[in-house]
C-alpha positions in Angstrom: -106.0 -16.4 -22.7 -103.7 -15.3 -25.5 -100.8 -17.5 -26.8 -98.8 -14.8 -28.5 -97.6 -11.4 -27.4 -96.2 -9.0 -30.0 -93.8 -6.3 -28.7 -93.6 -3.7 -31.4 -91.9 -0.2 -31.7 -93.6 0.6 -35.0 -95.6 3.4 -33.3 -92.5 5.5 -32.6 -92.7 9.1 -33.8 -91.4 12.5 -32.8 -93.7 12.4 -29.7 -93.4 8.7 -28.7 -90.0 7.1 -27.9 -89.6 3.3 -27.9 -88.7 1.2 -25.0 -85.4 -0.6 -25.7 -86.5 -3.9 -27.3 -84.3 -6.0 -25.1 -85.7 -4.4 -21.9 -89.2 -4.9 -23.1 -88.6 -8.5 -24.1 -86.8 -9.4 -20.8 -89.5 -7.6 -18.7 -92.3 -9.5 -20.4 -90.4 -12.8 -20.3 -89.7 -12.6 -16.6 -93.2 -11.4 -15.8 -94.6 -14.4 -17.5 -92.1 -16.7 -15.7 -93.1 -15.2 -12.3 -96.8 -15.7 -13.2 -96.2 -19.3 -14.3 -97.4 -18.5 -17.8 -94.2 -18.5 -19.8 -94.6 -21.9 -21.4 -98.1 -20.9 -22.5 -97.1 -17.7 -24.4 -94.8 -17.0 -27.3 -93.1 -13.6 -27.6 -92.7 -11.9 -31.0 -90.5 -8.9 -31.2 -91.0 -6.4 -34.0 -88.4 -3.8 -33.7 -86.2 -1.3 -35.6 -83.3 -2.0 -33.2 -81.9 -5.4 -34.2 -79.4 -5.2 -37.0 -76.6 -7.5 -36.0 -76.2 -11.0 -34.7 -75.4 -9.9 -31.1 -78.7 -8.0 -30.9 -80.7 -11.0 -32.2 -78.8 -13.3 -29.8 -79.7 -11.1 -26.8 -83.4 -10.8 -27.8 -83.7 -14.6 -28.3 -81.7 -15.3 -25.2 -84.1 -13.2 -23.1 -87.2 -14.8 -24.5 -88.1 -13.7 -28.0 -89.3 -16.6 -30.1 -89.4 -14.6 -33.2 -87.7 -11.3 -34.2 -88.9 -9.1 -37.1 -86.2 -6.5 -37.8 -88.4 -4.4 -39.9 -86.0 -1.4 -40.1 -83.2 -3.6 -41.3 -85.4 -4.9 -44.1 -86.5 -1.3 -45.0 -82.9 -0.2 -45.0 -81.9 -3.1 -47.3 -84.8 -2.1 -49.6 -83.5 1.5 -49.7 -80.0 0.3 -50.4 -81.3 -1.8 -53.3 -83.3 1.2 -54.7 -80.3 3.4 -54.5 -78.2 0.8 -56.2 -75.8 0.6 -53.2 -75.5 -3.2 -53.1 -73.1 -5.1 -55.3 -74.2 -7.1 -58.4 -77.6 -5.4 -58.6 -79.1 -7.5 -55.9 -82.9 -7.2 -55.7 -84.8 -6.6 -52.4 -85.9 -10.3 -51.9 -82.4 -11.5 -52.4 -81.0 -8.9 -50.0 -83.5 -9.9 -47.3 -82.7 -13.7 -47.8 -79.0 -13.0 -47.6 -79.5 -10.9 -44.4 -81.6 -13.6 -42.8 -79.1 -16.3 -43.8 -76.2 -14.3 -42.3 -78.1 -13.7 -39.0 -79.0 -17.4 -38.9 -75.4 -18.5 -39.4 -74.2 -16.0 -36.8 -76.7 -17.3 -34.3 -75.7 -20.9 -35.0 -72.1 -19.8 -34.3 -73.1 -18.1 -31.0 -75.2 -20.9 -29.7 -72.8 -23.7 -30.7 -69.9 -22.0 -28.8 -72.1 -22.4 -25.7 -72.7 -26.1 -26.5 -76.3 -25.4 -27.4 -77.6 -27.2 -30.5 -81.1 -25.7 -31.2 -82.4 -22.2 -31.0 -85.3 -23.5 -28.9 -82.8 -24.5 -26.2 -81.3 -21.0 -26.4 -84.6 -19.1 -26.2 -84.9 -17.6 -22.8 -81.7 -19.3 -21.5 -80.1 -15.9 -20.7 -76.6 -17.3 -20.7 -75.1 -13.8 -20.4 -73.4 -11.6 -17.9 -74.6 -8.0 -17.7 -71.9 -5.4 -17.9 -72.8 -1.8 -17.0 -76.3 -2.5 -15.6 -77.1 -1.8 -12.0 -78.4 -4.3 -9.5 -82.0 -3.0 -9.3 -82.3 -2.9 -13.1 -80.9 -6.5 -13.4 -83.1 -7.9 -10.6 -86.3 -6.4 -12.0 -85.9 -6.9 -15.7 -83.0 -9.4 -16.2 -83.7 -11.6 -13.2 -81.0 -14.2 -12.6 -78.4 -12.5 -14.8 -75.0 -12.1 -13.2 -73.8 -8.5 -13.0 -70.5 -8.2 -11.0 -69.6 -4.6 -11.7 -72.9 -2.8 -11.5 -73.8 0.3 -13.6 -76.7 2.3 -14.7 -80.3 2.0 -13.4 -83.6 2.5 -15.1 -83.5 6.3 -14.8 -80.2 6.5 -16.7 -81.4 4.0 -19.3 -84.6 6.2 -19.8 -82.4 9.3 -20.2 -80.2 7.6 -22.8 -83.2 6.3 -24.7 -84.8 9.7 -24.8 -81.5 11.3 -25.9 -81.2 8.8 -28.8 -84.9 9.4 -29.7 -84.4 13.2 -29.7 -81.3 12.9 -31.9 -83.2 10.7 -34.4 -86.0 13.2 -34.9 -84.0 16.5 -35.0 -82.1 15.7 -38.2 -83.8 16.9 -41.4 -82.2 14.0 -43.4 -81.5 10.4 -42.3 -77.9 9.6 -41.4 -75.8 7.6 -43.9 -74.4 5.4 -41.2 -75.9 4.3 -37.9 -73.9 4.6 -34.8 -73.0 1.3 -33.2 -74.9 2.2 -30.0 -72.4 0.5 -27.7 -68.9 -0.7 -27.2 -69.3 -4.5 -27.5 -67.2 -4.9 -30.7 -64.5 -3.1 -32.7 
């Protein structure tokens, strides 16, 4: 009976690790498709993970209608307060510029595929999985091509817990975040 589902990782703490936001989004999207309910429900993703255009493109491509990158916004605020941005940009301006950059990047991504609206891109999953095993792809990324195989859910869980453990064992936050993958230079 609900028309919106919010997938959030705000409850993460030293004891609770988050599911990867793309995995959660794709899993819910495909479950709704299998149940014949996908057109009735919007998916909102509230996550600390997305921080670049590729991550937004994947979330939207696997069903997110809206993405709230709360940690990116909190990071921008911290950079403003530490006077680490040029021309003394305020928090509102920093957020607006970030949103505009992501929107322009998404437009570039979808236009290269011949798609003209974000609505047409939402849930289109026009990707090929690299490094994901067949069972993981079939269950959570149904219909996505994956020619070379790779890790399954157990290894993904291990990697997630390792990253979570690293995040909570440091006494001070890191100055730079690791890329978390090898998809760009």
